[in-house]
C-alpha positions in Angstrom: 62.0 152.6 115.8 62.5 149.4 114.4 59.9 149.8 111.9 61.4 152.8 110.5 65.0 151.1 110.5 63.2 148.2 108.6 61.3 150.5 105.8 64.5 152.4 105.2 66.5 149.0 104.8 63.7 147.7 103.0 63.7 151.2 100.7 67.1 150.6 100.2 67.1 147.2 99.0 64.1 148.3 96.6 66.0 151.0 95.3 68.9 148.2 94.9 66.6 145.9 93.0 65.5 148.9 91.1 69.2 149.8 89.7 69.9 146.1 89.4 66.9 145.7 87.5 67.7 149.0 85.1 71.5 147.4 84.6 70.0 144.3 83.5 67.4 145.5 81.2 70.6 147.5 79.6 72.4 144.4 79.3 69.3 142.8 77.8 68.9 145.2 75.3 72.5 145.2 74.6 72.5 141.5 74.2 69.4 141.5 72.0 71.3 144.2 69.7 74.5 141.6 69.7 71.9 138.9 69.3 70.6 140.7 66.1 73.9 142.0 64.5 74.9 138.0 65.0 72.1 137.1 63.2 72.5 139.5 60.4 76.1 138.7 60.0 74.9 135.0 59.7 72.6 135.8 56.9 75.1 137.5 55.0 77.4 134.9 55.4 75.0 132.4 54.3 73.8 134.6 51.1 77.8 135.0 50.3 78.1 131.1 50.5 74.6 130.9 48.2 76.7 133.8 45.6 79.6 131.5 46.3 78.0 128.1 45.3 75.9 129.7 42.5 79.0 131.4 40.8 81.2 127.8 41.2 78.2 126.2 39.4 78.4 128.3 37.0 82.3 128.2 36.7 81.8 124.4 36.8 79.5 124.7 33.6 81.7 127.3 32.0 85.0 124.8 32.3 82.9 121.8 31.2 82.0 123.7 27.8 85.8 125.2 27.7 86.9 121.7 28.0 84.6 120.4 25.5 85.7 122.9 22.9 89.5 122.0 23.9 88.5 118.4 22.8 87.0 119.3 20.0 89.9 121.4 18.9 92.0 118.5 19.6 90.7 116.3 17.2 90.3 118.8 14.2 93.6 119.5 15.0 94.7 115.7 15.2 92.1 115.3 11.5 94.3 118.1 10.1 97.5 116.5 11.2 96.3 112.9 9.6 95.3 114.9 6.3 98.7 117.0 6.0 100.0 113.6 6.4 98.3 111.8 3.5 98.8 115.3 1.2 102.9 114.9 2.0 102.5 111.4 1.3 101.0 112.1 -2.2 102.9 115.3 -2.8 105.9 112.7 -2.2 104.4 110.2 -4.7 103.7 112.8 -7.2 107.3 114.0 -7.1 108.4 110.9 -7.7 106.5 110.1 -10.6 107.7 113.9 -12.0 111.4 112.5 -11.3 110.5 109.1 -12.8 108.7 111.4 -16.1 112.0 113.7 -16.6 114.3 111.1 -16.4 112.2 109.7 -19.2 111.7 112.6 -21.2 116.0 112.6 -20.9 116.0 108.8 -22.2 113.7 110.1 -24.8 115.6 113.2 -26.3 119.0 110.6 -25.5 117.4 108.5 -27.6 116.3 110.9 -30.1 119.8 112.8 -30.4 121.4 109.5 -31.1 119.0 108.4 -33.9 119.8 112.1 -35.3 123.3 110.7 -34.9 122.7 107.4 -36.7 121.0 109.5 -39.4 124.3 112.0 -39.9 126.1 109.0 -40.2 124.1 107.0 -42.6 123.7 110.3 -44.7 127.6 110.3 -44.5 128.2 106.7 -45.7 125.4 107.4 -48.4 127.2 110.3 -49.6 130.8 108.5 -49.3 129.0 105.4 -51.3 127.9 107.9 -53.9 131.1 109.3 -54.2 132.9 105.6 -54.4 130.4 105.2 -57.2 131.2 108.3 -59.2 129.5 110.6 -61.2 126.8 109.7 -63.8 128.4 107.3 -66.7 128.6 109.5 -69.9 125.8 108.5 -72.5 127.7 106.3 -74.7 127.2 106.2 -78.3 124.6 104.5 -79.8 125.7 101.5 -81.6 123.8 101.0 -84.9 125.1 97.7 -85.3 124.2 96.3 -82.0 122.5 93.1 -82.1 119.1 92.3 -81.8 119.9 90.2 -78.9 121.4 93.0 -77.1 118.4 95.4 -77.7 116.3 92.4 -76.0 118.4 91.9 -72.9 118.1 96.1 -72.5 113.9 96.0 -72.3 114.1 93.5 -68.7 116.3 96.4 -67.5 114.5 98.9 -68.2 111.4 97.4 -66.8 112.9 96.5 -63.4 114.2 100.2 -63.7 110.7 101.6 -63.9 109.6 99.4 -61.3 112.5 100.3 -58.9 111.4 104.1 -59.5 107.7 103.4 -59.0 108.4 101.7 -55.3 110.8 104.5 -54.7 108.4 107.5 -55.6 105.6 105.4 -53.0 108.1 105.3 -50.0 108.9 108.8 -50.5 105.0 109.3 -50.6 104.6 107.4 -47.6 107.4 109.2 -45.5 106.1 112.4 -46.7 102.8 111.7 -45.5 103.9 110.0 -42.3 106.4 113.2 -41.9 103.1 115.7 -42.9 100.9 113.9 -40.2 103.1 113.8 -37.4 104.1 117.6 -37.5 100.4 118.3 -38.1 99.6 116.7 -35.2 96.5 114.9 -36.7 94.9 118.3 -37.4 91.4 118.2 -39.0 93.2 119.4 -42.3 96.1 116.5 -42.1 94.3 114.9 -44.6 94.4 117.8 -46.6 97.8 118.7 -46.4 98.8 114.8 -47.4 96.7 115.1 -50.2 98.2 118.6 -51.3 101.6 117.0 -50.9 101.0 114.1 -52.8 99.4 116.2 -55.4 102.5 118.2 -55.6 104.5 115.3 -55.9 102.4 113.6 -58.3 102.4 117.1 -60.3 106.2 117.0 -60.2 108.3 115.2 -62.0 108.1 111.6 -59.6 110.5 109.8 -61.9 113.4 112.2 -61.3 114.3 111.9 -57.4 116.9 113.8 -56.4 120.0 112.1 -54.2 119.3 111.9 -50.8 115.5 112.8 -50.5 114.5 109.1 -49.2 116.7 109.7 -46.7 115.9 113.3 -45.8 112.4 112.0 -45.9 112.9 109.3 -43.3 114.8 111.6 -41.0 112.0 114.2 -41.3 109.4 111.1 -40.3 111.9 110.2 -37.0 112.4 113.7 -35.9 108.3 114.1 -36.2 107.9 111.1 -34.3 110.6 112.1 -31.8 109.0 115.2 -31.4 105.7 114.0 -30.8 106.6 111.7 -28.4 108.7 114.4 -26.6 105.7 116.7 -26.7 103.2 114.1 -25.1 106.0 113.4 -22.2 106.3 117.1 -21.6 102.4 117.1 -21.5 102.3 114.1 -18.9 104.9 116.2 -16.7 103.2 119.4 -17.3 100.1 117.3 -15.9 101.9 115.9 -12.9 103.3 119.2 -12.2 100.0 121.2 -12.1 98.6 118.3 -9.4 101.2 118.4 -7.4 101.2 122.6 -6.9 97.6 121.7 -6.3 98.1 119.4 -3.5 100.8 121.7 -2.3 98.3 124.3 -1.9 95.7 121.8 -0.5 98.7 121.4 2.6 99.1 125.4 2.4 95.5 125.6 3.4 95.8 122.7 6.1 98.9 124.5 7.2 96.7 127.2 7.5 93.9 125.8 9.2 96.4 123.8 11.7 97.9 127.3 12.8 94.2 128.6 13.4 93.1 125.7 15.4 96.5 126.2 17.3 96.1 129.1 17.9 92.0 129.3 19.1 93.7 126.1 21.2 96.0 128.2 22.7 93.5 131.1 23.8 91.8 128.5 25.1 94.3 126.9 27.3 94.8 130.3 28.8 91.0 130.6 29.6 90.5 127.4 30.8 93.7 127.6 33.3 91.9 131.2 34.4 88.9 129.7 35.0 90.8 126.9 37.3 92.1 129.6 39.3 88.7 131.2 39.3 87.4 127.9 40.8 90.1 127.4 42.7 89.7 130.6 44.6 85.8 130.4 44.9 86.6 126.7 46.8 89.1 128.7 48.9 86.5 131.3 49.8 84.1 128.8 50.5 86.2 126.7 52.6 87.5 129.7 55.0 84.2 131.4 54.6 84.3 131.4 59.1 87.3 133.9 59.1 86.3 137.1 60.3 84.9 139.4 57.4 86.9 142.6 58.5 88.5 145.1 56.2 92.0 144.0 55.7 90.4 140.6 54.3 88.1 142.2 52.1 91.3 144.6 50.7 93.4 141.3 50.5 90.4 139.5 48.5 90.0 142.4 46.2 93.8 143.0 45.8 93.9 139.1 44.7 91.5 139.3 42.4 92.6 142.0 40.3 95.8 140.7 40.4 94.7 137.5 38.9 92.3 139.6 36.5 95.7 141.4 35.3 97.3 137.9 34.9 94.6 136.7 33.2 94.3 139.6 30.3 98.1 139.4 30.3 97.9 135.4 29.2 95.6 136.1 26.6 97.0 139.4 25.3 100.5 136.6 25.1 98.4 134.3 23.8 97.3 136.5 20.7 100.7 137.4 20.5 102.1 134.6 19.8 99.3 133.6 17.5 100.2 136.8 15.3 103.8 135.8 15.5 103.3 132.3 14.2 100.8 134.4 11.2 103.6 136.4 10.7 106.1 133.9 10.4 103.4 131.8 8.0 103.2 135.5 5.9 107.2 135.2 5.5 107.9 131.6 4.9 105.0 131.8 1.7 106.7 135.2 0.0 109.7 133.5 0.0 108.3 130.3 -1.4 106.8 132.5 -3.7 110.2 134.2 -4.6 112.0 130.8 -4.8 108.8 129.7 -7.3 109.3 132.7 -9.6 112.8 132.7 -10.0 112.5 128.9 -10.5 110.2 130.0 -13.0 112.1 132.6 -14.9 115.4 130.3 -14.7 112.6 127.5 -16.8 111.4 130.4 -18.8 115.5 131.6 -19.7 116.4 127.8 -20.8 112.9 126.9 -23.0 113.8 130.4 -24.7 117.5 129.0 -24.6 116.3 125.7 -26.3 114.1 127.1 -28.8 116.6 129.3 -30.3 119.1 126.4 -30.4 116.7 124.1 -32.5 115.8 127.5 -34.7 119.7 127.9 -35.3 120.2 123.8 -35.8 117.3 123.9 -37.9 118.4 126.3 -40.1 121.7 125.1 -40.2 120.1 121.8 -41.5 118.3 123.2 -44.3 121.3 125.0 -45.4 123.5 122.0 -45.1 121.0 119.9 -47.3 120.0 122.5 -49.3 124.0 122.8 -50.0 124.7 118.9 -50.5 121.6 118.5 -52.7 122.8 118.8 -56.3 120.6 119.8 -59.4 119.1 116.7 -61.0 120.9 115.5 -64.2 119.4 112.5 -67.0 121.1 109.7 -65.0 121.8 107.1 -67.6 120.2 103.5 -66.8 123.2 101.4 -64.7 123.7 105.0 -63.0 119.9 105.2 -62.1 119.8 101.5 -61.3 122.7 101.7 -58.8 121.3 104.9 -57.4 118.2 103.4 -56.2 119.6 100.5 -54.6 122.0 102.9 -52.7 118.7 105.0 -51.5 
C-alpha cells in the first residue's frame, strides 16, 4: 500500500510537472514571439531613424544650396541698386546740363532779339537822319563861266566819291557773302552760291547802291549768325536729351532687373522657410522616436505634414502673386510715363509749329516792310552821294 500510494503520488507529481512544463513551453513560445516582435520593431525604428537622418542630410544640403542662392541674389540686388544709384546720379547731371543749355539758349535768343531791336533802332535812326538831310539836291545848272580853279577842286571830290563807292560795294559784297555762307551752313556749294551772288552783284549796277542796303546786309549777317548759333545750341540740347533718355531707359531696365531679382529672392525666402520648417520637423521626429508608433501618432504626423505642405504651397502662391502685382504696377507706371512723354512731345510739337508760323509771318512782314521802305534808286548829285555814303 505504501508503494502504491508512493507511485500514485509520483504519478500525480509527474503529471503536474508535465503540465507545468507545457505551460512553461507555451510561455517560452509567447516570449519568443514577443522577442521577435520587439526585434522587428527595433529594426524598423532603426530603419526609420536612418531614413530620417538621410532626409535630414539632404535637407541640409538643399538648405545650403538655397542659402547660397539667396546670398548670390542679395549680392546681385546690391550691385543693381548701386548701378541704379550711379545711373540716377548721371541722369541728374544730364538734367542739370540740359537746364544750363536751355538757359544758354534763352540767353542767346534774348541776345538775338536785342540785336534785332538794336538793328531796327539803327534803321529808324538812319531813316530819320536821311529825312533830316533831305532829298537829293537838284542838279544845278552848269555855269559856263565858272573858273578853272573850281573845276580843279571838283576833281578830288569826284575821286573821293569813287573811292567811297568802291569801299561801300566791297563791304556790301562781303556782308552778302558772309550771310550766304551762314545761311547755307558751309555746304559744299556755298562757294558757288557766293560766287553767283557776287557775280550778280558785279553784273548789276554796283555803282548805284540803294539806301539802307548796307544796313540790311548787316542785319541779314547778324540774323544768320544768331540762327546758326541757336541751331548749334539746339543740337547740343537734343544730344543731351537723347543721352538722358538713354540713361532713363537703362534705369528702367535696371528697375526691371531689380524687380525680377526681388521676386526670385522672395520665392527663395519662402522655400528657405519651408525647408527650415521641414528640417525642424525631422529633428523633432528624430528626437522623439521613442514614442509609441501607434495609429494616432501616425495620423497626427500625417495631418501635420499635409498642413505644412498646404502652407508651403500657399506661401509660394502668395509670393508669386506678389511678384505679379509688382510687375503689373511696373507696367502701369511705364504706361503712365509713356503717356506723359507723348503729351510732352505733342506740346513741344505744337510749340515748334507755332514758333515756325510766327517766324514765317515775321519774316514775311519784315520783307514787306523792307520793300515798302526802299525807294526807287535815283541819280543823286555828288554832294548827296557823299552824304549818303557817310550815312551808310
